N, C-alpha and C positions, 0 to 999 in steps of 0.2 A: 489540487486544483486549485492551480493560481492565473497567470494569465491567459492559457487559452480556455479556459470560464469563465472571465470574467469580460471578454471579449466575447466569444461564442453566444450567448445566453445574454436575455432582453432582463436583466436585472438592476435594482435600484439599487443607488449609491449606500443606502444602508443594509440591504441583503449582502453587496461586494463585503463589506467593512466586514461585517459582521463572520460569513463565509471564512474570509482571508486570517481571519484571529483565530476562530475555532480549526480551519485547516492547519496550521502553524502548531497552536498547541496538542492536535492530537499528535501529528507529528514528533513532538516534542517530547510526548508521553513514552510514543512507542522506542525512541532511541533511548529513553529511560528504563524501559523495558527491558528493552538488550541487557544494558549495562546489569539490571538487579540478575536479569539470568544466566548471566555469564557469572559474578559473584556465587551466586547461587550454583553451580556448576563446582566452583573450584573448591568451592568448602565441602561438596559429595565426594571429591576425588582426590583433596588432597587434605581437607581438613577435618573437622567432625562429622562428618555421615552428614546422612540425610535429614537430621535434628537441624543444625544450622543452616541449612541450604531449604528449609520449607521457608524458613522467613521470610528469604530473599525472595525465594519461589513464590510464594505470597502478595508481594511488591511489586514483581512483574506484573500476575494477574489483575491485578487492584490496576496498576496502568495500565494496561493494554483495554481494560473495561472500560475505563474514563476514556480511554480513544477512541473506543468502538463507540460510546457517547455522544462524543463531538462530533465522527464522523456518521451520523445518525443526524446530528442536527446541519451540517453540512448538508445532507441528501434531501433535506426536509427544505431547504431553501435555494437547492438547486431544483427541485423542481417544479418552483413557482415559475423556470426562466422555461425557455425554449428554443431549439435550434432555430434560427432563418434555413430557410431553403439551401444557401448559397453554403453556410456555416455547416450544413446537414451532407453536401455535396463537397467540400472540400475534405471532410471524416470521412468518406466511400472513397475518393484518391489520394488519401495522403500514401504514399511512399516507406508505408509500414518497414520489409527490410530495410530499407538503406538508413534510413533513421534508427535503425538498431545496429547496422556497420559501421552507421559514421559514431554511436555512441562508444562503440569498443572500440573502437580506434581510438578515442580520445581518451581510452581510460576510463569515461565517467558513468558506465554502468556495468555491472557486471557481467559474467559470459551467464546467460541464463535464458538461452533460447524459448525453452519451455516456459516460462514466465510470460520470455514476452509474447508468447503466442497467447498467451493465456491475457494480456493489455488487450493485444492487440485484438480479438473477438470482441470484449468487453467495450470497446472502444466502436466499434462498427456497429454491433448492435443498440450498445447503451448513450454511447458516448460519454461525455462528460459523467453525468448522473452515473449511467451503470459501472463507472470506474470506479465511486462512490463506494458503491454498495460492494463490489467487489473487494474492495479493500478492508469494509466494514466488518463482512463476513470474515474476510482472511484473519482481521485480528481478533476477533472473538474465538475462529477455530483452536488457533494457539492459545489465550486464555484458559479454553476449554480443557485443550491437553493438559495444561499446568494446573488445574482446578479438579480434574480425575485422578493427576498423581498426588497431590495433595492427601483427597481424600484416604490414597491406596499406600500414604509413604511406610508403613507397617509391612506392607506384601514383600515375600521375596522378590517379586521382579521388577518392585519400586527403580532399583539400581539403573535395568534396562531399559527404561521407561523415559529416559533424564535424553540420551542422545536423539530419543523422537522427537522430544519436547526440542533439544537446541537444534535440529533440523527444519522443524517448522517457523522455528524465529528465523532463522536464515534467511531460509524462502521469503517470509514476509518483511524482512530486513531488506533485502532483495530487488523483492517491487516497486516497496515505498522510494527505492532510488531509480529504478525504471518509470516510473509514472512522475516522477520529478524531473528525470529528462525531458521526458515527452511532451512537462509542460511547461519548456522553455522555449519552446517554439513559436513563431509568432505566427498568430491565426490566421490563416487564409495564407500563408504567404504559397506562392504559385512554385516556387522552386524545390517544395517537397509535396509536389503531387506529382501521381504517375501522369505521365503525358494519356491523352484518350488516345494516340494512336497505336502506343504499348501497352495497352490497360484491352487493350479490343481484340 
């Protein structure tokens, strides 16, 4: 939620600074959680089993919980602003398919068409605030999966739950990367909108 939010929403300078700091810190926590979870998986597969992995998994969950709290604060700030009619029109006419293809060709985003479609739906229906809520929900969902695994760590199926958590974390990381790429588009840039004739 960087340049796009700053220019599309009518927010004061203090709110913009706070939002930027919180969003950056949340992103850092998600990255750190990914690292902690990778270490947990490594220990579970090649180390001393789930006992050692649990320490890192718990750290990953705590970091994701922290990121979700920060994203909730970002959402509170975004909710103070509103899209102008011009900005809303730009969002509705943005060429999301071309933007995604551009990201793929540049190697800037992962091949994740379903996640991009989810991002597009959020952008069209809720704008920056909808995207922020979606990122928070996704972050909490991964934290919840880790929490469920930690509660049933001694169950026979505990080992099989780890790949599911790994996949969910990978999706979250990919979604975060997609959003970051889209946020680099200059707000209201006419080069990225669908021509009215083409949209008709």
